[in-house]
C-alpha positions as CSV (number, residue, x, y, z in Angstrom):
1,M,0.0,-0.1,0.1
2,A,3.0,2.3,0.7
3,D,4.2,1.9,-2.9
4,V,0.7,3.2,-4.3
5,T,0.7,6.2,-2.1
6,E,4.4,6.9,-3.0
7,L,3.5,6.5,-6.9
8,F,0.3,8.8,-6.3
9,I,2.5,11.6,-4.6
10,I,5.0,11.5,-7.3
11,M,2.6,11.5,-10.3
12,L,0.8,14.5,-8.4
13,L,4.0,16.3,-8.3
14,I,4.7,15.8,-11.8
15,A,1.1,16.8,-12.8
16,S,1.3,19.9,-10.8
17,A,4.8,20.8,-12.6
18,A,3.4,20.1,-16.1
19,F,0.4,22.2,-15.6
20,A,2.1,25.2,-13.6
21,P,2.6,27.2,-16.9
22,L,-1.2,26.8,-17.9
23,G,-2.5,27.9,-14.5
24,Y,-0.1,31.0,-14.6
25,F,-1.3,31.9,-18.0
26,I,-4.9,31.7,-17.1
27,Y,-4.2,33.7,-14.0
28,K,-2.4,36.6,-15.8
29,Y,-5.1,36.4,-18.5
30,T,-7.9,37.0,-16.0
31,K,-5.9,39.5,-14.1
32,K,-6.0,42.4,-16.7
33,N,-9.3,42.2,-18.2
34,G,-8.6,39.7,-21.1
35,E,-5.3,41.1,-21.8
36,P,-2.5,38.7,-20.6
37,F,0.5,40.7,-21.5
38,G,-1.0,44.2,-20.6
39,E,-1.2,46.8,-23.0
40,I,0.2,46.0,-26.5
41,E,0.4,48.0,-29.7
42,P,-1.2,46.5,-32.6
43,H,1.2,45.6,-35.5
44,G,2.0,48.2,-38.1
45,D,1.4,51.4,-36.1
46,S,5.0,51.4,-35.0
47,H,7.7,52.9,-37.5
48,S,10.8,51.3,-37.5
49,F,14.2,51.7,-39.8
50,V,13.5,48.3,-41.3
51,N,9.9,48.9,-42.3
52,D,11.0,52.5,-43.8
53,L,13.7,50.6,-45.7
54,A,11.2,48.1,-47.2
55,E,8.7,50.6,-47.9
56,T,11.4,52.5,-49.9
57,A,12.6,49.4,-51.8
58,I,9.1,48.5,-52.8
59,H,8.1,52.0,-54.1
60,F,11.6,52.2,-56.2
61,I,10.8,48.7,-57.5
62,K,7.2,49.6,-58.5
63,S,8.4,53.0,-60.1
64,R,11.4,51.2,-62.0
65,L,8.5,48.6,-63.2
66,G,6.1,51.4,-64.0
67,K,8.5,53.1,-66.4
68,K,9.2,50.3,-68.9
């Protein structure tokens, strides 16, 4: 009977370790009115050097293809 109790406790520890990240995510998600990571900015609203460079390259290629 001690083996069954020992196995039960070990399995309970493994299960709690496996489901701890899920519980943490649920806790964070319900904490801030459905926003698990707080206030985030939508994609496309922020300017960056890479986005500006890509837009410049796209406009350059479109202008070159439009002239031919």
